[in-house]
N, C-alpha and C positions, 0 to 999 in steps of 0.2 A: 383525450379529455384534458382540458387546460387546468393547470394548478390554480388553487384559490389564493396562494400566497406567492409573492415574488421573492424567492429565497435569496437571490443574489443581492437584493436591496436590504431586506430586513435583517439579514445576518451580517450586514456590512460593517458592524462595529469592529470586526477583526481586520479591516483594511488598513493599509499603511499608506503614507503619503507618497512614497516612492513607487514608481511603476514596477509591479511585481511580475515575475515570470516563473521562477522556479522555487522549489522547496525541497527540504529533506524532512521526513516525518517518521522518526524512529519511535519504538515503544520503549519506555524507560523501565525495562524489566531485567536489565543486566548490562554487562559491558558490551560495547560495540565490537564486532569482530571484523576481520579484514574484508569480508564481503559487504558488510554495512558501510565501512569506510570507503570502499571503492565506489559504491553507488553514490555516496554523499559527494565524493570528489567529482564524479561525472555530472551530478545535478548542479553543483556549484559552478563548474566550468561552463556548462550549457547556458546558465543565466548570465554569468559575468562576461562571457564571450560576446554577448549582445549588449553589455552594459545595463543589464536589467537587475531588478531587485531579487533578493534571495531570502527565503524565510526558513526558519526551523520551527516545526510544530511537534508537540509531544502527543503521540497517539496513545494515551494512557487509559483506554477503555477498560483494560484489565485492572480493576481497582485493587485486587488482592496482591498482584505481583508488581505493580508499578510503584515507584518511590521517587521522592525528590533527590535522594542520594544518588540513585542511578542516573537521573536526569542531569545532575551536576557533573557526574563523571563523564557522561557522553558529551556534554558541551565542552568540557576540558579537552577531550580527545580531538574533537573537531577543530578547536582553536589551535591545538598543537600541530595539526597538519596544515594549518594556514588558511582554514575556512573561516569566513566571517558571515554575518547575516544582518538583516535589516529589521528594525522594530522589535517589539516584545515577543517572548515565547508564548504561543497560544497552546493551552492544554484542553484536550477533548473532555476531560472530566469536569471542566467548568461550563460545558455547553450541552449537557444532557437535556435540559428543558427545550432547547432549540430542536434537537433531534426528535424528541417526543412530539413536538408540535407538527413536525413534518410527517410523522407517522399518522397523527390525527387527520392531517390534510388528505393523505392518501386513503385513509380509512373512510372518510366522508365521501369519497368518490368510488367506494366499493372495491378498492384495490388491495385490501388487507384481509387476511383470514388467520385464525388461530391454528397452530400446528401442535399436536400433542405427541408426536412421534419422538421416541428416544433416539439417541445416536445409533444404538445397536439395531433398532427397528429400521431406521433409514438405510443403514448399511445393507441389511438383508433385502430391503425393497429395491435398492439400486442394483444389487447383484442379480435379482430376478426380473427386473424391468427391461422392456424393449424400448430403446431410445427412439424418439422421433428424429427425422432427418436433420433438423436444425438445432436439436438439443445438444448441450455440451456433455462430454463423457462424465458419468457419475452424477448426472442431474437428478435433483429431487423429483420423484415421480408424481407428486401432487396428491399423495394419499389423503390428506386432510382437507383438500380443496373444496370438497362438496359434502362435508359432514353436516348432517341435519342437527337442529338445535337439541334434540333429545340425546343424541350421541355425544355431543359436546358437553351437555350437562352431566352425563354419566361419567365421562372422563374427569371432569372437575371434581365430582363426588369421590372419585378414586384417588384424589390428591394430586392429579397431574396439572401442573401449571404450563400453559401453552407458550411457545415462541410465537412471534408474529411474522408471517411471510407475505411477500408481495405477490399479488395475483398477476403474473406476467402474461404476455401474449405468446410466449414461446417462439418468437421469431428471432432470427439472427440479427445482430447489430454490427455495424462496421465502425472502424476507427482507424486513424492513421498513426503509424509508429515511425519515428524518424530513422530507425535502423532497419526495420523489417518491411516498411512500406504499408500498403493497404492491408488491413487485417479484418477478419470476420469471425464471429463466434456466436454460439447459441446462448440463450438466457433461460434459466429455470426460475422457479419461485423462490427467489433469494430471501434469506432471513433478514428482517428489519430490526428485530429486537429479540434477544435471547429469552428463555423462560424465566430468568431472574430479573428481567426488565432492562438489562444493559443493552443500549443501542448497538447495532452491528457496525463493523468496520466499513462495509460497503456503503451504508447510508451515511455515516459520519464523514467519510472521506470526500464524497461528492459535495456535500453541503459546505464543508470547511474550505475546500479548494476554491469554490465559487465565491465564498464570503471573503477570502483573503486575496482574491484577484489573481490566483494562480492560472497561468495559461499553458504551462508545460509541466507534465508530471514525469519525473525520472524515477524508476524503481526497478527492482529485480524482475527477471522474466518469469519467475514462479507465479507472478500475479497477472500474467498475460491473459489467462482464461477468465479472470474476474472482471476484466475491463468491459466486455459487452454488458454485463450486469449493471455496471456503473453508468455506462452510456444510456441504458434504458432509464435508470433513476434520474439522470440528468434531464432527459426528455420529459419525464413525468413531473418533475419539480420545476421545470422552466429554467434550467441552469445551462450555461455554456459547456461544451465539450472541449477540453484542452487537447493540445498535442501530447503524444506519449512517446517515451523512449524507455524501452524495457532492456535492461542491462543483463547480460549473462551472469549466472551465479559463480561464486568462488566455491570450489569443491576440493575433496581430497583425491588421492590417487585412484580410488575406486569410483569416483564420480558421485560420492555421497556428500551431503551437507557437512559443513565444518562442525566439529565437535570440540569445544574448548578444553575438555579434559584429556584429549588425545594428542594435541600438538599446540604450539604457540600460535594463537590466532588473534589475540587482542593486542592493543598497543602496549598495555602494561606487561603482558607476557613477553612481547618482543623486546621491550626495554630490559627486562630481566635477563634476556638472552644476549644483551649487548648491542641490540639494534638502536639506531637513531631514527628520528622521524624522517630525516632526509633519505635514509635507506628505504624505508617503506614507501615514501613518495616516489622514489626512483622506480621501484618494482611496479607500483600501481600504474605509473606513466608508461612503462614498458609493456605491461599486460594489456593496456588499452591501445597500444601502437601509436601513442603520442610522443614517445621518446625511444631511443635506442638503448640496448643493454650497456650498463656502465656509464651512461651519459648523466652528467649532473643536471638536475631539473629544479625548477621553481614553479610556483603556481602561476606566476606571470607568463613564463614560457609556455606552460601547458594551456593557458587561455588562448594564446596565439595559435597553438596547434590543434585546438579542439575541432574535431570533425566526427560526427556520429558514424559516418560511413567507414571509418577506420577501425571501429570497435569490432573485435573478432566475433564470429557467429557462435562459437562454442563456449562452454564454461572455462573458467580459469582454474587450472590445477595448482593449488597453493603449495603442495609438497615439493614441486620442482624448484621452488625458490628457497627452500629451507636448508638445503645441503645436508651434510651428515650431522 
């Protein structure tokens, strides 16, 4: 079913004059940690190695936690590592009307339904559901997909505000990853807007990438399973599908996500420990196999050596670089 709006055109006010390829899109809800900075470096190198444009976008959908103070701090950290960007900073909080219009477009085509399930209920449903062959692990089982009007009215009377979900086709979607090659994954009925009306990340990111002319998305591989959902949304909204490069995460010695309270993981914390930006850049280059241990590096040198095929398959153990 064709979209009724050409989103890559109508949202084009965010385009920049330079040819755009890559972007880094953090959430301004705190300090960037080493994993964030490593991904940002890879995204920047990928774009600049082709002499393409590079954007920074603030994904501040979480209005309660996001702040301009955190945004400014993140931009300073990126600059201190030697990253620059083209054009103005776009904030998702300024684009809610665009996302809602996209939901209205999908709804007019019968592709949206209200979901009254709580997170606890969804968790219980997933644990007891039998997944279809193409569905992703932990896929929403479609409990509210066929609720009759009377049941919906009763749930509203009970004070439940619904999230809005996409009525997907539950078929697998393929995409190409520059490190992993051809990938395939299932799609469930992804959330388009939360119960409080805030648009979802999956919807906002595909609209913004197309609007800004992004042709390559570099991000952590924890988002690998979300990519098929985004490919489906791109199809339904008539948007191009970019290339992807999912970068392995930075973890602790036990393979867990970094925790700022347990070890120095931010640029500020590392400075307090006596590190320089050059030291961090050396370690990031080494961890990506773009440079050798102890070798002096620069962003210019790393641009010349950038090759997605060199990036290790497994996560980076940050603790091995901290010493005693």
